[in-house]
C-alpha positions as CSV (number, residue, x, y, z in Angstrom):
1,X,20.0,-18.9,16.7
2,X,17.2,-21.5,16.6
3,X,14.1,-21.2,18.7
4,X,13.1,-24.4,20.8
5,X,9.7,-24.8,22.4
6,X,8.9,-27.3,25.0
7,X,6.0,-29.9,24.2
8,X,3.1,-30.0,26.3
9,X,4.6,-33.3,28.1
10,X,7.4,-31.1,29.1
11,X,5.6,-28.3,30.8
12,X,6.2,-28.0,34.4
13,X,3.6,-29.9,36.6
14,X,1.8,-27.7,39.3
15,X,1.0,-29.1,42.9
16,X,-2.7,-28.9,41.9
17,X,-1.8,-31.3,38.9
18,X,0.1,-33.9,41.1
19,X,-3.1,-33.7,43.4
20,X,-5.4,-34.7,40.5
21,X,-3.3,-37.7,39.5
22,X,-3.3,-38.7,43.3
23,X,-7.1,-38.9,43.2
24,X,-7.1,-40.7,40.0
25,X,-4.9,-43.3,41.4
26,X,-7.1,-43.5,44.3
27,X,-10.1,-44.2,42.4
28,X,-8.4,-47.0,40.5
29,X,-7.4,-48.3,43.9
30,X,-11.0,-48.4,44.8
31,X,-12.0,-50.1,41.5
32,X,-9.3,-52.9,42.3
33,X,-7.0,-51.9,39.5
34,X,-4.1,-51.2,41.7
35,X,-2.9,-52.6,45.1
36,X,-2.0,-50.6,47.8
37,X,1.5,-51.3,47.4
38,X,1.2,-50.2,43.6
39,X,-0.7,-46.9,44.7
40,X,1.9,-46.0,47.1
41,X,4.7,-46.7,44.7
42,X,3.1,-44.4,42.4
43,X,2.2,-41.8,44.3
44,X,5.8,-41.7,45.3
45,X,6.8,-40.9,41.6
46,X,3.9,-38.3,41.4
47,X,5.7,-36.1,43.9
48,X,9.1,-36.7,42.5
49,X,7.8,-35.8,39.0
50,X,8.8,-32.6,37.6
51,X,6.7,-32.4,34.1
52,X,3.3,-33.3,32.7
53,X,5.0,-36.2,30.8
54,X,6.2,-37.9,34.0
55,X,3.0,-37.5,35.5
56,X,0.8,-38.9,32.9
57,X,3.1,-42.0,32.5
58,X,2.0,-42.8,36.0
59,X,-1.4,-43.3,34.6
60,X,-1.1,-44.5,31.1
61,X,-2.2,-48.1,31.8
62,X,-5.4,-46.7,33.5
63,X,-9.0,-45.4,32.2
64,X,-9.4,-41.9,31.5
65,X,-11.3,-40.1,34.2
66,X,-15.2,-40.4,33.7
67,X,-17.8,-38.0,34.3
68,X,-19.9,-38.0,37.3
69,X,-23.2,-39.3,34.9
70,X,-20.7,-42.1,33.8
71,X,-19.4,-42.9,37.1
72,X,-23.1,-43.2,38.5
73,X,-24.1,-45.2,35.5
74,X,-21.4,-47.6,35.6
75,X,-19.9,-47.9,39.3
76,X,-21.8,-50.5,41.2
77,X,-23.3,-49.3,44.5
78,X,-23.7,-52.5,46.5
79,X,-19.9,-53.5,47.1
80,X,-19.3,-50.0,48.6
81,X,-21.9,-51.0,51.4
82,X,-20.6,-54.7,52.1
83,X,-19.9,-55.7,55.6
84,X,-17.8,-58.5,56.3
85,X,-18.2,-60.1,59.8
86,X,-16.0,-62.0,62.1
87,X,-17.2,-63.7,65.3
88,X,-14.9,-66.0,67.5
89,X,-15.0,-66.6,71.2
90,X,-11.4,-67.1,71.0
91,X,-9.2,-66.4,68.1
92,X,-8.6,-63.4,66.1
93,X,-8.5,-62.4,62.6
94,X,-5.4,-62.4,60.4
95,X,-4.7,-61.6,56.7
96,X,-1.6,-61.1,54.5
97,X,-0.7,-61.7,51.1
98,X,-3.0,-61.0,48.2
99,X,-6.6,-60.2,49.6
100,X,-9.5,-57.8,49.3
101,X,-10.6,-55.6,52.2
102,X,-14.3,-55.1,52.5
103,X,-15.6,-51.6,52.9
104,X,-16.7,-52.4,56.6
105,X,-14.9,-55.2,58.3
106,X,-16.5,-56.0,62.0
107,X,-14.4,-58.4,64.2
108,X,-15.7,-59.6,67.5
109,X,-14.2,-61.6,70.0
110,X,-13.6,-62.7,73.7
111,X,-10.0,-63.2,73.4
112,X,-8.0,-62.6,70.0
113,X,-6.6,-59.6,68.0
114,X,-6.6,-58.5,64.4
115,X,-3.4,-58.5,62.3
116,X,-3.9,-57.3,58.8
117,X,-1.1,-56.9,56.5
118,X,-2.2,-54.5,53.6
119,X,1.0,-54.6,51.5
120,X,-0.3,-56.8,48.8
121,X,-4.1,-55.8,49.5
122,X,-6.9,-54.2,47.5
123,X,-9.6,-52.2,49.0
124,X,-12.8,-52.5,47.7
125,X,-13.6,-48.9,48.3
126,X,-11.6,-45.6,48.7
127,X,-12.4,-45.5,52.4
128,X,-12.7,-48.7,54.2
129,X,-13.5,-49.5,58.2
130,X,-12.1,-52.2,60.6
131,X,-14.2,-52.2,63.8
132,X,-12.6,-54.4,66.5
133,X,-14.2,-55.4,69.7
134,X,-12.7,-57.7,72.2
135,X,-11.9,-58.1,75.9
136,X,-8.4,-59.1,75.2
137,X,-6.9,-58.6,71.7
138,X,-5.3,-55.8,69.9
139,X,-5.0,-54.5,66.4
140,X,-1.9,-54.6,64.2
141,X,-1.7,-52.9,60.9
142,X,0.9,-53.0,58.1
143,X,0.4,-50.4,55.4
144,X,2.4,-49.1,52.7
145,X,3.5,-45.4,52.6
146,X,1.0,-42.9,51.4
147,X,-2.3,-44.8,52.9
148,X,-4.1,-42.7,55.5
149,X,-4.7,-44.6,58.7
150,X,-7.3,-42.9,61.2
151,X,-7.9,-44.6,64.7
152,X,-10.7,-44.2,67.2
153,X,-12.1,-45.8,70.2
154,X,-10.7,-47.0,73.8
155,X,-8.7,-49.5,75.7
156,X,-8.5,-49.8,79.4
157,X,-4.9,-51.3,79.0
158,X,-2.9,-50.7,76.0
159,X,-1.7,-47.4,73.9
160,X,-1.5,-46.7,70.3
161,X,1.8,-46.6,68.4
162,X,1.7,-45.3,64.7
163,X,4.8,-45.5,62.6
164,X,3.6,-44.2,59.4
165,X,3.7,-40.9,57.7
166,X,1.2,-38.3,56.4
167,X,-0.7,-39.3,53.4
168,X,-1.4,-36.7,50.5
169,X,-5.0,-35.6,50.0
170,X,-7.0,-38.0,48.2
171,X,-5.4,-41.0,49.3
172,X,-7.0,-44.5,50.3
173,X,-8.2,-44.2,53.8
174,X,-8.4,-46.9,56.6
175,X,-10.5,-46.0,59.6
176,X,-9.9,-48.4,62.7
177,X,-12.4,-48.3,65.4
178,X,-10.9,-50.4,68.3
179,X,-12.8,-51.2,71.8
180,X,-11.1,-53.3,74.3
181,X,-10.3,-53.7,77.6
182,X,-6.7,-55.1,77.2
183,X,-4.9,-54.7,73.8
184,X,-3.4,-51.7,72.0
185,X,-3.1,-50.6,68.2
186,X,0.1,-50.6,66.3
187,X,0.2,-49.3,62.8
188,X,3.5,-49.9,60.8
189,X,4.7,-49.2,57.4
190,X,5.6,-52.1,55.0
191,X,8.7,-50.5,53.9
192,X,11.5,-48.1,55.0
193,X,10.2,-44.4,54.9
194,X,13.2,-42.5,54.1
195,X,12.2,-42.3,50.3
196,X,8.8,-41.5,50.8
197,X,9.5,-38.7,53.1
198,X,11.9,-37.1,50.6
199,X,9.1,-37.3,48.1
200,X,6.6,-35.7,50.5
201,X,8.8,-33.3,51.3
202,X,9.3,-32.2,47.9
203,X,5.6,-31.6,48.0
204,X,5.5,-29.7,51.0
205,X,8.7,-27.4,49.9
């Protein structure tokens, strides 16, 4: 009988190791190395992975994790505080396709909503904030699965509808602050959620 020993890449992965890979992907996303759609696809594979080797293949094209000292020296501080302003009496803000979302976006209108499709977007920071202020005008978001969406604010007429699933710890976060008289907030996934829910179910199981 011949003994067989599995290599390091064939060792079973733990939940803590999966979360570490998610955090690494989030860092790459905040640096502009991955779009939100690419992050979403890779995180889905993270929770489908069973071994170290399967996890490592998801980050082979990304830089190795840096130490805190190196991160402080190499990561510019200014972009993380950049605010993009949008003022318009009539007319909202619309973004789709390939674009970069600033760490802070403020849209002020009398009449006009905000429609943001993040399917092919990049974030300039792991956490971004959209502040929408209007008399009439809602907020419509499309986000890939695995992106955290947190909402706050108020509207006299108009509710909230979120058709997205929970995001794992360490995921990019989009915070929406919506203030208006008429106009609600909707957030939808950019693709069907069945596969994502199965992958997330494996993490919770």
